[in-house]
N, C-alpha and C positions, 0 to 999 in steps of 0.2 A: 617806494618799494614796489617792485613789479608783482602783479597778481599771479597767484599759482593756480588759478582756476583753469586756464587752458591746459596746463600740464596735468592736472588731476583728471580733466575730461579725457585727455589723450590716454592716460593710464587705464581709465575705465573702459574705453573703447578697445584697447589692446587686450584687456582681460576678457571682455565679452566675445570678441572676435577671434580669440586665441585660447580655446579651452584645453590645450594640451596638458596643463597642470593637473587636471582632474585624473589623469592616468597614473599619477604618483600615489593615489590613495585607492583603497578597496572600493569597488563599484557600489557596494551596499551602503558604505559611509557617504559617498557622493550622492547617492539616491536619497538617503535619509535627510541629508542636509538640504538638497534642492527641493524636495517635497515639503519639508518643514518651512523653508523660506517662502515657497509659493503659497502655501496655505496661510501662513502668517500675513503675507502681503495682501492676499485676497480678503481676509477678514478685516485687516486694518483699513483697506480701501473701502469696504462696504460700510464700516462704522463711520468713516469720514463722509461718505455720501449720505448716510442717514442724518448726519448733523447739518450738512450744507444744503441738501435737497429734501424738503419735506416729503413724507411718504405719500401724502395726498396728491402732490404734484406729480410724482413718479407714477402713481397708479393711473392717473388720467392719461398718461402717455404710454401705457403698457402695450396697447395694440400696435402702435407705430414702432416703439422700441423693440418689441418682440420680433416683428417682421425684419427689421434691420439686423438685429442680433443673430437671427437664423442665417442670414446671408453671410455675415462676418464669421460665424461659427463654422459654417460649411466650407467657406474659403480657407480658413485656417486648418481645418481638419484635412482637406485635400492636400494642402501644402505639407503638413506633417506626414501624411501617408506617402506622398511622393518622395520626400527626403528619406524616410525610413526604408522604402523599397530600394532606393539608390544605395543606401548604406548596406543593406542586406545583400544586394547583388555584388557590390565590391568585396564584401567579406567572403562570399562564396567563391568568387573568382580568385581571390588570394589563396584560399584553401585549396582550390583545384590546382593552382599553379605550384603550390608546395608539394602536393602529391605527385604531380607530373614530374617535377624535378627529381624527387626521390626515386621515382620509377626509372627514370633515365640513368640515374647513378647505378642502379642495379643492372641495367642493360649493359653499361660500359664494363662493369665488373664481370658479368657473365661472358662478354665477348673476349675478355682478356684470357680466358681459359683456352682459347684456340691458338694462342701464341706460345712459343717456347721461351724459356729463360735466356737472357735477362729481360727481354721485352715484357714478358708476362709480369714479372715482379715489379718492374718499373711502372707499368700501367696501373697495377693494383695499389702501389704506394701513392701514386698521384690521386687516384680516386678516393682512397681512404683519407688522405690529407684534406681533400676538398670537402668530403662529407663531415669530417670532424670540425673543420673550420666553420662550416655553416651552422652547426649545432652550438659550438662553444664560443664562437667569436661574432658571427654575423647576427644570429638570433638575439643575443643580449643587446647588441647595438640597436637593432630594430625595435626591441622592447622599450628602449630608452629614447626613441625618436631620433637617433643619430643616423646620418647617411652612411650607406655601405658602398664601398668602392665597386663600380660596375665591372672592373677588371678582376681577374683571378690568376694568380701565379700557377695554381694547380691545373686549371684548364688550358692555360698557355703551354704548360709543360706537356699536357696530353696531346695538344695539337702538334707540337714539334715532334713528339715521338711517333705519332701516326703518320706524319708527312715524311719522316725519315725512314720508315719501313720500306724494305725492298722485297716485294713478293717474288717468290721463286716459281709460282705457278698460278693457275686460274683460281684454285681454292683459296690460296693465300691472298690473292688480289681481291677476291670477293670479301674476304674477312676484313681486310684493310678498309675497303669501301664502307662496310657496315660500321666499323669503328669510327670512321670519319663522320658518317651520318649521325651516329649516336652522340658524338661530341658536339656536333652542330645543334642537335636537339637540346642537349644539356645547356648550351649557351643561350638558346632561345628561352628555355624554361627559367633559367636564372634571371634573364632580363624581364620576363613576365612577373616574377616574384618581386624584383626590385621596383618595377613600375607600380605594382600593387601597394608597395610600402609608401610610395609618394602620392598615391591617389586618395587624397583625403577631401572632406567637404570644405569648400572655401569659407573663409571667415565671414564674408558678406551673407552667406546662407545662414550661419549661426546667428548673426545679428538680426536678420529678418525673422527667424524662428522665435528668438527670445522677445524681441519687441512686439511681434505679432501676437504672441501668447499673452503678453502683458496688456496689450490693447483689447484683446478679446475678453479677458477677465475684467478689465476696467469698464468695458461697455456693459457687462452684465450688471454692474452696479446701478445702471439707469433703470433697471426693472424694479418694480416695487411689489414685494410680497407682504401681506398683512403681518406675518410672523417674522420677527427679527431672527429668531433661531433658525427658521427654515431658510431664510435668505442667506444667512451666514453659512449654513451647511451646503447649500447649493453652490455658493461661490467657492467654498473650500474644495468640494468635489470637482468642480470645473477646473480649478487650478491644478489639483493633484493629478487629474487624468491627463492633462496636457504635458505635465512634467514627466510623467511615467513614460510617455512615448519619447520625450526628449532624452531621457536616460537610456532608452533602447538605442537611439541614434548615436549617442555618445559611445556606448559600448561597442557598436559595430563600425563606427566611422573610421577607426584606425585598426585594421585587421591584425596588426602585429604588436598592439599595445593594450594594456589593461588586463583585467582578470579574464576576459573572454577572447583573448588573442588566439590566433592560429598556433597550434602546438607543433613541437618538433617530432611528434610521434612517427610520421612516415620516414623521416631521416634516421631516427633512432632504430626503427625496425630494420631498415636496409643495412645499417651499420652492424647490428647484431647478427643479421643473416650473413653478411660478408665475413665477419669475424669467425662465425661458426664454420663457414665453408673453408676459410683459410686454416683453421685449427685441425680440420680433418685431413688436410693435404700434407 
């Protein structure tokens, strides 16, 4: 009968290097579970070290072990800080891209006021459809981790309308040029948002973070404190502090997923403003 060990190891590796499933649950529940597991593991590891390595032996090596532990701890802390800053930067860029896209939607709608019907109504119908599609179709898909089509029938329709316009004078020509530029900016803003959706932390980085944290906590067990309670408390705090930063990275690493994802507020605001303006006319 073939061994299932390689298959089990492969499953564990995919789980560790693919943390997408955590976004299916509230971040507080994920955090509580991870902190609890880390504290339990640190305490269990320390109790095992106490049984296998006499306290007198570890205390004699405290000076050397403490020096090495400080290097390992600083290295891991720098790695955590670096990844956390990358995640925070990606989150802010995704948020900025969403606000920019919503702002350009408003620009296209405002420019449509300079045209006469039926061009005016056609442009507004397309931009309304695009904004509603982003809020009701694309955002839920991004929240579930599904890919969004880079193309858009609404933006394609706007492009065709703008190119088909025949200006009758200099003013109309300038207005058409402004509309084409706004549509181009909207395409760019859309691509920036979709790129932010795909810009996640690679699986190998998650693997290094988790294994590095485990090794850091494990090495702390080589230190020998006279009091068992104090040693257990220090190990638990060390594990919990590292996991808290890890939870922060998880919350920010996918800007459009989880409880702290980028909201649709800018799109909903521009939609309500366009609807209010259309109702007054």
